[in-house]
N, C-alpha and C positions, 0 to 999 in steps of 0.2 A: 503492501500498498505505501510506502514512502513516498517509491521510485516515482512511484504515479503520481503523486503530489507534487514530486518535484518535478518531471517532466511535463505537467501542466501548465507550474507555476513556469519552468525556462522557455516556454512557448507565449505567456502572455507576456514575459519580459523582450523575448524575440518580436514580435508584433508592433510590440512599446518599438522602441529599436529601430525598428525598418521600416515604420511608418512615415510617411512620408512631414520632409519638416516647413515648417512656415518662411518664408522669406526674412529673414534679417530679424528671427527670433529665435530661442532653446522651444518654441513650443513643436510642437505639430498634428497633422490629425489624423485619426483613427478610427474607424471605424467602433459604433459604442455598440450594437449586436454583434460581434467580434469579442468584443472584450466581457461584454455583460455572459456572454454562452460561456468564457472563459471562469469567467470569477461562479458562473450556475458550475457548469465542471469540476474546479477547485472544492466548493460546497459541497458537494456529492461525496467527494472523493474526500475531504472533513468528516462529512456524518459517518462513511462509510471506516473510516478510522474508526473512530470512538464507536460506534456500533459493534466493530472486533474485539476492542480495548473492555465494553461490556460485559460482548461474550464471556473473556476471558476472564472479568474476573468474576461473575455468573458457577465458569467452569470450576474456578479455585475455591472456591467458598459452597461448590459441590463436593468436592473434592476434599475442604478440611470436616464439613457437616456426618460426609463416608468414616473419616478416619474417625472422626469421635464419635459415631453411632460405633466402630469397630473397638478402637476403646473401652466404650461402656461397657458391649457384648461382653468381650475379655475381660473384663472387670467383675460383670457381674456370676458367670462361670467359674472364675478363679473362686465368687465369696461364694457360690452353689457347692465348691466342690474341697471348698476350707471346711467343711466337717466331713468329708473322707478322709482327708488329710492331713488331720488335726491330732492321731496318736502315731506318725510316723513324718518325722520331723523334718529328717535329711528333703520327703521328699516336697514335703508342703512350702521348706527354703525352696525351692528349687520349682515350683509352680508361683511362687512369688516374685524370686527374680528374674522368672518367663512372661510375667505381665508388665510389670514394672520397663523390662527394659521392652517390650513391644508396647508398654504405650508411649515410655520415649523415642521410641524410633518414630513411631505414628505423630507426633510432637514434631518431632524433630523435620520430619519429611516435610511435615502441617507446614510448615515455619520459616524451609527453606521453599517451598511451590509459593507463599504468600510473599517472602521476599521475593521470589525471581521475578510473577507478578507482579507483581507492586513493579519492580524497574522497567520489567517494559511497558505499563499504563502511564510510567513516567514517563519513559525513555518518546513514545508515540506522541502523550500531553506537550511535553516542550518540541520536537518538533512541529506540531501541530502548532506550538505558541507561535516559536522563529518563522516559521509558514505564513501567519495569519502577520507578525507584527513587520515584516518586509511587507510584507500585499499594500498595509496600512501604508506604509513608508512610502511607496510608490504610490499610492493611492495619493497621500496628501500632499509632496509633490509635485505631480500635475495636475492639482486644485490650487497648491500656489505659483504656480508658472499659470495655468488659467486667472485667476483674477491678479493678476502682474501686466498679462498682456493685455488684461479689459481693460486697467487701470492707466496704462500705457496708451499713449496720443498713437494712431501709426499715417501711414503716407495720407490717407483719403480726409485726414484732416486737415488737413495744407490747402490753400486757394488752391485749383487750380492753374491758374496762370505762373507757381510759384514752384509748384513740384516738380520735380527732374523729371518723375517718372506716369508722368501724365500721355509719356506717348507709347506707355507698354496698352499693349491687348490680349488680354488673353486669348492663349492659339487653341485647347478641344479642352471641351466642356469645362470650363474655368480653370484650367490649368496653368499658371504663367510660366512662360520663355524662363530658358536657362538663361545668363550668361552669355554675351557673346551671341543669340539668337533671334536680336531683337527685329520684328518683320513690319 
C-alpha cells in the first residue's frame, strides 16, 4: 500500500511540475479535474491503508483474546487436576511449572505480537501523516502563489499604448507564442 501512495504522490507532483508555465511568473496552469482525481485516488489509498491497519489491529486483538482464553483454559484444567495431583508433590510441581510456562509464553507471544502490530500501525500512520503533510504543504504553496498572482498587477493592467506586448496575440486556442516567434 505504501508504494501505491508514493506512486500517486509522484504522479501528482509530476503533473504539477510538467504543467504549462504562466509567462513571467512561477505559476502554472493545471487541470483541476486531473488534480482532484489524483487527490481522490490518494484519499482512497489512504482509506485502504487505514482499513488495513484496523484489520491488523482487529486480528491482533483476536489473537490476544484467543491466547487469554487458552491461558484461562489451561489454568482451569490445572486447577481441576490439582486435587488429583496434590498427593504426588513432584507431579503437582511439574504441572504448575508447565502451566506457568505456558501462560508466560502465551503472554510473551501476545505482547510481542501487540508490539509488532503497534509498530506496523505506527509506521503506516507515520507514512500517511508525512504524505498528507507534504501534500498539504504543496497545496499551501500553490495557494500562496495563486494569491500572490491575484494581487500582483499583470501586463493587462497597463494602458494599451504603453504595453510593450500589445502587439502579441494568442497563436492557437489562447496559447501565447514562444519568445522569438511573434507573428
